[in-house]
C-alpha positions in Angstrom: 5.6 11.9 -23.2 1.8 12.4 -22.9 1.8 14.3 -26.4 3.9 12.1 -28.1 1.3 9.4 -27.9 -1.2 11.6 -28.7 0.7 12.6 -32.1 2.0 9.0 -32.5 -1.7 7.5 -32.4 -2.8 10.5 -34.2 -0.2 9.6 -37.5 -1.6 5.8 -37.0 -5.1 6.6 -37.4 -4.5 8.7 -40.7 -2.2 6.3 -42.1 -4.8 3.5 -41.5 -7.4 5.8 -43.0 -5.6 7.2 -46.4 -3.2 3.8 -47.4 -4.9 0.8 -46.7 -7.7 -0.8 -48.6 -10.8 -2.6 -46.6 -10.7 -5.0 -44.8 -13.5 -8.0 -43.6 -14.7 -8.3 -40.3 -17.7 -9.4 -38.2 -20.6 -6.9 -37.9 -20.7 -5.8 -34.6 -18.1 -7.2 -32.3 -19.3 -6.0 -28.9 -17.9 -5.3 -25.7 -15.2 -7.7 -24.3 -12.4 -10.5 -25.4 -14.0 -13.3 -28.4 -12.6 -15.8 -30.3 -12.8 -13.9 -33.3 -8.6 -14.2 -34.9 -8.2 -11.8 -37.8 -8.1 -12.7 -41.1 -4.6 -13.3 -43.3 -3.5 -9.6 -44.1 -5.8 -7.7 -42.4 -5.0 -5.4 -39.3 -6.3 -4.0 -36.5 -5.2 -0.9 -33.9 -6.9 -0.7 -30.5 -7.0 1.5 -28.3 -8.2 2.4 -25.4 -8.9 4.4 -22.2 -9.8 2.6 -18.7 -10.5 4.8 -15.8 -10.7 2.5 -12.4 -11.3 4.1 -9.0 -11.4 2.1 -5.2 -11.2 3.1 -1.9 -12.5 -0.4 0.1 -11.1 -3.6 -0.2 -12.7 -7.4 1.0 -10.7 -7.6 4.5 -10.1 -10.7 6.5 -8.8 -10.9 10.3 -9.1 -7.2 10.5 -10.4 -6.4 14.4 -13.9 -5.7 15.1 -14.8 -7.1 11.3 -15.9 -10.2 10.1 -13.9 -12.0 7.0 -14.9 -10.6 3.9 -16.1 -7.5 5.0 -15.9 -4.4 2.9 -13.2 -2.1 5.1 -11.7 1.3 4.1 -8.3 0.9 1.8 -6.5 3.0 4.8 -7.7 1.0 7.6 -4.3 -0.6 8.3 -3.1 3.2 8.9 -5.7 3.9 10.9 -4.9 3.5 14.5 -6.2 3.7 17.7 -2.8 3.9 19.2 0.6 4.3 18.3 3.0 2.4 20.3 5.6 -0.5 21.1 3.7 -2.3 18.6 4.1 -0.1 15.7 8.1 0.9 16.9 9.4 -1.3 19.0 12.2 0.9 19.9 9.7 2.4 22.2 9.6 -0.6 24.6 13.0 0.8 26.5 10.8 4.3 27.1 8.1 2.9 28.3 9.7 0.4 30.7 12.0 3.2 31.7 8.7 5.6 32.2 7.2 2.7 33.9 9.8 2.8 36.7 10.1 6.5 36.9 6.2 7.0 37.5 6.3 3.9 40.0 3.3 2.2 37.2 3.8 -1.0 36.0 0.3 -0.6 33.7 1.7 2.6 32.0 1.6 2.3 28.4 3.5 4.7 25.8 1.6 5.7 23.1 2.1 9.0 20.2 -1.4 9.2 19.7 -3.8 8.0 17.3 -3.8 7.9 13.2 -6.4 8.3 10.8 -6.0 7.7 7.4 -7.9 7.8 3.8 -6.9 6.3 0.5 -8.3 6.7 -2.5 -7.0 5.4 -5.6 -7.1 6.2 -9.4 -6.1 4.2 -12.3 -5.7 5.7 -15.9 -4.7 3.0 -18.4 -4.1 3.7 -22.3 -3.2 0.6 -24.0 -2.3 0.7 -27.5 -3.0 -2.6 -29.3 -1.3 -3.6 -32.4 -2.9 -7.0 -34.2 -2.2 -8.5 -37.4 -3.6 -11.7 -39.2 -0.7 -13.8 -40.7 -2.8 -16.3 -42.0 -6.2 -17.6 -42.2 -6.1 -18.8 -38.5 -3.6 -17.2 -36.6 -3.0 -13.8 -36.1 -0.2 -11.6 -33.6 0.0 -8.8 -31.3 1.4 -6.0 -28.9 -0.4 -4.4 -26.0 1.5 -1.3 -25.1 0.0 0.0 -21.8 0.8 3.6 -20.6 -0.3 4.0 -17.5 -1.0 6.8 -14.6 -1.9 6.1 -10.8 -2.6 8.8 -8.3 -3.0 7.8 -4.5 -5.2 10.2 -3.2 -4.1 10.8 0.9 -5.6 12.0 4.1 -3.8 11.7 6.9 -3.9 13.1 10.3 -3.2 12.3 14.1 -5.0 12.6 17.5 -7.7 13.5 15.9 -9.5 15.1 19.4 -6.5 17.0 20.5 -6.6 14.5 23.6 -4.4 11.5 22.6 -1.0 10.6 23.2 1.3 10.8 26.2 4.1 11.6 24.6 5.3 14.2 22.3 9.3 15.8 20.8 11.6 16.1 23.5 12.5 20.1 23.9 15.6 19.3 25.6 16.9 16.3 22.7 16.0 19.8 20.1 18.0 21.7 22.1 15.7 24.2 23.6 17.6 26.4 26.0 15.1 26.4 28.6 14.7 22.4 28.8 18.4 21.7 29.2 18.7 24.5 31.6 15.4 23.5 33.7 16.9 19.1 33.6 20.4 20.6 34.7 19.3 22.2 37.8 17.5 19.2 38.8 19.9 16.9 38.2 22.3 19.1 40.1 20.1 19.8 42.9 19.4 15.5 43.4 23.1 15.3 43.0 23.8 18.1 45.7 21.2 15.9 48.0 22.4 13.0 47.7 26.2 13.8 48.5 24.9 16.1 51.3 23.0 13.5 53.5 25.5 10.6 51.8 28.4 12.7 53.7 26.2 13.9 56.9 26.3 9.9 57.3 29.4 9.5 56.9 30.4 12.7 59.6 28.3 11.2 62.1 29.7 7.4 61.7 32.6 9.3 62.7 31.4 11.4 65.3 27.9 10.1 66.6 27.8 12.0 69.7 28.0 15.2 67.4 24.3 17.2 67.0 21.7 15.6 65.2 23.7 12.0 64.6 21.9 10.3 66.8 18.7 10.8 65.1 19.9 10.0 61.8 21.8 7.2 62.2 18.8 5.5 63.8 17.7 6.3 60.7 20.6 5.3 58.6 18.9 2.3 56.3 16.4 4.7 55.4 18.5 7.6 54.6 20.7 5.1 52.5 17.9 4.2 50.8 17.0 7.4 49.9 20.0 8.0 48.1 20.2 5.1 46.3 16.9 6.0 44.9 16.3 9.3 44.4 19.9 8.6 42.1 18.6 6.0 40.6 15.7 8.2 40.0 17.5 10.7 39.1 19.8 8.8 36.4 16.4 7.7 35.1 15.7 11.5 34.1 18.8 12.3 33.3 18.8 9.2 30.4 15.2 10.0 29.4 14.9 13.9 29.1 18.2 14.2 28.1 18.5 11.7 24.8 15.1 10.2 24.6 13.5 11.9 21.3 10.5 11.5 23.0 9.3 12.3 26.7 6.1 12.5 28.6 3.7 15.9 27.7 3.1 18.0 30.6 -0.3 17.2 32.7 -0.4 13.8 31.5 -0.3 10.8 34.0 3.3 9.8 33.5 4.8 13.2 33.6 2.2 14.3 36.7 3.4 10.8 38.4 6.9 12.0 37.9 6.7 15.5 39.4 4.4 14.0 42.4 8.0 11.8 43.0 10.1 14.8 42.4 8.0 16.7 45.6 8.3 13.3 47.2 11.9 13.3 47.4 12.1 16.7 48.1 10.3 16.2 51.4 12.1 13.1 52.8 15.5 15.1 51.9 14.0 17.7 54.1 13.0 15.1 56.7 17.0 14.7 56.9 17.5 18.6 57.3 18.5 18.6 53.1 17.0 21.1 51.7 19.0 20.7 48.3 15.9 19.8 46.0 14.7 23.5 45.6 10.7 24.5 45.8 11.2 25.7 42.5 12.0 22.3 41.1 8.6 20.7 40.2 10.4 18.2 37.6 12.2 17.6 34.8 11.0 19.5 30.9 7.8 18.2 29.8 6.7 17.9 26.3 4.7 21.0 25.8 2.6 19.6 22.8 0.5 16.2 21.1 2.1 15.2 17.8 0.6 17.2 15.0 0.5 16.2 11.5 3.9 17.8 10.5 5.7 15.8 13.7 4.2 12.6 12.3 5.5 13.2 8.8 8.7 14.0 10.4 9.0 10.7 12.3 7.9 8.4 8.8 10.5 10.6 7.4 13.6 11.7 9.3 16.9 9.2 9.9 16.4 10.0 13.6 13.5 7.9 14.2 14.0 4.9 12.0 11.5 4.5 9.0 12.9 6.7 6.8 10.2 6.4 4.1 8.1 9.1 1.8 5.7 11.1 3.7 2.0 9.9 3.8 0.7 12.2 1.5 -1.0 12.0 -2.1 1.0 10.4 -4.5 1.3 9.0 -8.5 2.8 7.7 -11.6 3.2 8.0 -15.1 4.8 5.2 -16.6 4.2 2.7 -19.4 3.0 -0.6 -17.7 3.8 -4.1 -18.5 3.5 -4.9 -21.9 2.1 -7.9 -23.5 3.4 -9.8 -26.8 1.3 -12.9 -27.9 -0.7 -14.6 -30.7 -3.9 -16.7 -31.2 -4.9 -19.5 -33.3 -8.1 -20.4 -34.2 -9.0 -24.1 -33.8 -12.5 -24.1 -35.2 -14.8 -21.7 -37.0 -18.2 -22.9 -38.4 -18.0 -19.8 -40.9 -15.1 -21.2 -42.4 -13.4 -17.6 -42.4 -16.5 -16.1 -44.5 -16.6 -12.9 -44.0 -20.7 -12.9 -45.4 -21.1 -15.5 -43.4 -20.8 -13.4 -40.2 -22.1 -10.6 -41.2 -25.6 -12.8 -41.9 -25.4 -15.5 -39.5 -28.4 -17.8 -39.3 -29.0 -21.2 -36.9 -26.1 -22.2 -34.5 -22.8 -21.8 -34.7 -19.3 -21.8 -33.0 -15.7 -21.2 -32.8 -12.8 -21.6 -30.7 -9.3 -20.5 -30.5 -6.5 -20.7 -28.0 -3.9 -18.1 -27.4 -0.8 -16.9 -25.4 0.8 -14.2 -24.3 4.3 -13.1 -22.8 4.5 -10.2 -20.5 7.0 -8.0 -19.9 8.0 -6.1 -16.3 8.3 -2.8 -18.5 5.8 -1.1 -15.7 7.3 0.7 -12.0 6.7 -1.4 -9.5 5.3 0.4 -6.0 8.5 1.7 -4.0 9.3 -0.1 -0.6 9.8 3.5 1.0 6.3 4.6 0.0 3.7 3.0 2.0 0.7 4.2 0.1 2.6 3.9 -3.4 0.6 2.6 -6.4 2.7 1.1 -9.2 2.0 1.2 -13.4 2.9 -2.8 -13.5 3.6 -5.6 -11.3 7.8 -6.0 -12.5 7.6 -9.9 -13.4 7.9 -11.7 -16.4 4.6 -13.8 -17.1 3.2 -16.0 -19.5 -0.4 -16.5 -19.8 -2.6 -19.0 -21.7 -6.1 -18.3 -23.4 -9.1 -20.3 -24.3 -11.9 -18.4 -26.3 -15.2 -20.0 -27.5 -18.0 -17.7 -29.3 -21.5 -19.6 -28.8 -24.1 -17.5 -31.6 -27.5 -18.2 -32.0 -29.8 -16.9 -35.0 -28.6 -13.3 -36.1 -29.1 -11.4 -33.1 -27.3 -13.3 -29.7 -24.1 -14.6 -29.2 -21.9 -15.6 -26.2 -18.2 -15.5 -25.3 -16.9 -17.8 -22.9 -13.0 -16.7 -22.0 -10.3 -18.9 -19.9 -7.0 -17.2 -18.6 -4.0 -18.5 -17.0 -1.4 -16.5 -15.9 1.8 -17.9 -14.6 4.4 -15.6 -13.1 8.1 -16.1 -13.0 10.2 -15.9 -9.8 12.4 -12.7 -9.6 14.0 -10.2 -6.9 12.6 -7.5 -5.4 13.3 -5.0 -2.8 10.8 -4.7 0.4 9.7 -4.1 3.8 9.5 -7.1 5.4 6.5 -7.0 7.6 5.3 -9.7 10.4 1.6 -9.1 9.7 -0.2 -7.4 7.1 -1.5 -4.8 9.1 1.6 -3.4 10.2 2.5 -1.0 7.5 4.5 1.6 9.1 7.7 -1.3 8.6 11.2 0.8 9.6 14.3 0.8 7.1 16.3 -1.9 8.4 13.3 -4.3 7.4 13.9 -2.9 3.6 15.9 -6.6 2.1 15.9 -8.2 -1.1 13.6 -11.1 -1.3 12.6 -14.0 -3.6 9.4 -13.1 -4.7 7.0 -15.5 -6.8 3.7 -14.1 -7.3 0.7 -16.7 -7.2 -0.7 -17.4 -10.6 -3.7 -16.3 -11.7 -7.2 -18.3 -13.0 -9.9 -15.8 -14.8 -13.1 -17.3 -16.4 -14.9 -14.2 -18.2 -18.2 -14.4 -20.3 -19.7 -11.4 -22.2 -23.6 -12.1 -23.7 -24.2 -9.7 -26.8 -27.2 -8.8 -28.5 -27.5 -7.5 -31.4 -29.5 -4.4 -32.2 -29.1 -3.7 -35.4 -26.3 -3.3 -38.1 -24.8 -0.7 -36.1 -25.4 -1.4 -32.3 -25.0 -4.1 -29.6 -25.7 -4.1 -25.8 -23.4 -6.5 -24.0 -23.2 -8.3 -20.2 -20.3 -9.5 -18.6 -18.9 -11.4 -15.8 -15.7 -12.2 -14.3 -14.0 -14.6 -11.8 -11.2 -14.3 -10.9 -8.9 -16.1 -8.4 -5.0 -15.4 -8.0 -3.2 -17.8 -5.5 -1.1 -17.0 -3.1 2.5 -15.2 -3.6 5.7 -16.6 -2.2 8.7 -14.8 -0.6 12.1 -16.7 0.7 14.2 -15.0 2.1 15.9 -14.6 5.7 18.1 -12.0 7.2 19.4 -11.4 10.8 19.3 -7.9 12.4 21.4 -7.1 15.3 20.2 -4.7 18.1 23.0 -1.9 17.2 20.3 -1.7 14.2 17.1 -2.2 15.3 17.8 -0.2 18.7 16.4 -2.5 21.0 17.3 -6.0 20.5 19.0 -8.6 17.9 15.6 -10.0 15.5 15.7 -12.7 12.6 13.2 -11.5 9.3 11.7 -14.3 7.2 9.9 -12.9 4.2 7.6 -15.7 4.3 5.3 -13.8 6.2 4.8 -11.3 3.1 2.8 -14.7 1.9 -0.1 -13.9 4.2 -3.4 -12.4 2.5 -1.9 -12.0 -0.9 -4.6 -15.2 -2.3 -7.8 -13.1 -3.6 -11.4 -14.0 -5.0 -13.0 -11.5 -7.0 -16.2 -11.3 -8.8 -17.5 -8.8 -11.2 -20.1 -7.5 -13.4 -20.5 -5.6 -16.4 -22.0 -4.8 -19.4 -21.6 -1.8 -22.5 -23.0 -0.6 -25.3 -21.0 -1.0 -28.9 -21.2 0.9 -32.1 -19.6 -0.4 -35.5 -19.6 0.9 -39.2 -18.4 -2.1 -40.5 -21.2 -3.4 -41.9 -21.4 0.2 -43.9 -18.2 -0.5 -45.0 -18.8 -3.5 -46.5 -22.0 -2.0 -48.3 -19.6 0.7 -49.5 -21.1 3.4 -47.8 -18.5 3.9 -45.3 -14.4 4.9 -45.8 -13.4 3.9 -42.5 -13.8 1.0 -40.7 -14.3 1.0 -37.1 -16.3 0.5 -33.7 -16.5 2.2 -31.0 -17.2 0.5 -27.1 -18.2 1.4 -23.9 -17.7 -1.1 -20.9 -18.5 -0.5 -17.2 -17.7 -2.9 -14.8 -17.3 -3.2 -11.0 -16.4 -5.7 -8.1 -19.6 -7.0 -6.2 -18.0 -9.5 -4.3 -14.5 -10.2 -3.0 -11.9 -12.3 -0.5 -8.7 -12.3 0.6 -7.7 -9.4 2.6 -6.2 -7.4 -0.3 -9.0 -7.4 -3.1 -9.9 -4.1 -3.8 -13.7 -2.8 -4.6 -13.1 -1.9 -8.1 -15.5 0.5 -10.4 -13.8 0.6 -13.9 -15.2 2.5 -17.0 -13.6 1.7 -20.3 -13.9 3.2 -23.9 -12.3 1.4 -26.7 -11.6 2.0 -30.3 -10.8 -0.3 -33.1 -9.6 0.3 -36.7 -9.4 -2.2 -39.2 -7.1 -2.4 -42.5 -5.5 -4.7 -44.5 -2.2 -4.0 -45.6 -1.7 -7.8 -47.3 -3.1 -10.4 -49.2 -6.6 -10.1 -51.0 -10.0 -9.0 -49.7 
């Protein structure tokens, strides 16, 4: 595709250069948008390369950070602990281990995570414009967009976080299965033996040892009940759970201490079925590694079923714009000579509009760090342009834009809070989406240095209103693994309203004056513009750094000079 685009642009430029007569145009337009409407019969081809990078955002309600503070882009994936809050189906395991350890204040954790993200977007729009009359021009913009997310992902960064690891017995490790089976059999034998002794003594109270056993019958029966409950819990968790306590951690040591305690109690009743070599169930031998964490994200058994947290990218057509522009007032009255040598105070204004087609790729709901090439929503946009020119050296443009997307259907993972990114598969639903309207104000002052060069500054204010999502879904306990839940898509509205302020500047070169003098064969303009976000808010407003290089070529396709 890249070769085809290069070939197409080369052919287009050759056609303009060879087959079209000269065109009238303003001497140096400079960076940024303006109120100029192409004269009748004039064709303009624009292409540009725009490179944007960002690794921070202006946050909102992030614990430990003030609202509006810059924070790393991967902050929502950087967690001090991965527990029940991130994986609610760990709740039953946590409750079970609290019972087995006898510690109601024990909490399950798979460890911590550290994620660093840096996004890159390279856009190459191809813009074709033509003046149909003195006051009206039309155009189409076809962008080719390449996105790339650089991802660094690590877990248990110091090697001591986490108290749960993968269950060796559930993975079929023979030694683990055998050890757990042996312990369960010994506990079963011990309980049955003591229970048999109580029954025998009840039938023959005078038999040797029976008076003492019957005197402590309540304690013996309590021991049988508690040991069976303990062994049943051990068998349930260590036999079926994907995660169990790690060797040497508090939970595992507490369970092993309880095994030793049961052994001693049974021995006090003369039952030696629990061997001294039976220290406890087979523990997890290692904390989670990066490979283990990727397994949890991707494998069906763990419920998330998403793409791994790795670097990813796309190359695809972006959202296509089709629109027009109408000149409302122009103090130059369309005179090319007047535009070439402006004097005094001049003013022009125009209005325009576009329809945006959803031809880009949206982010995948199965890739938590994905970056799409478009929003995937049809939208209309109204624009107002005004230029004020003072003398022959200074002019400034003022632009207003209002973009209104239409409602559509999108498949998304519904999260309850914006920072709970690791959503399980059952949260993926088709919802109604209405992206918030966006308002932009742009002003670009320019100083024309001479007939060929101009320098520009730029300020942009942008406000995007809150998105609105609708849809309610009931997910049964058989799917969630813990209880019935109701998902409300309106939670996706959170932190979707954003504010942004941008500052930038650039340099332009134009040979249009030389072309008008007959000294150049091909009229063209080259501009360089750098801008960056200087302030923002809303929770998901990135701090952008953008560099743009633009080429404009002009030709007359019909009409007189």
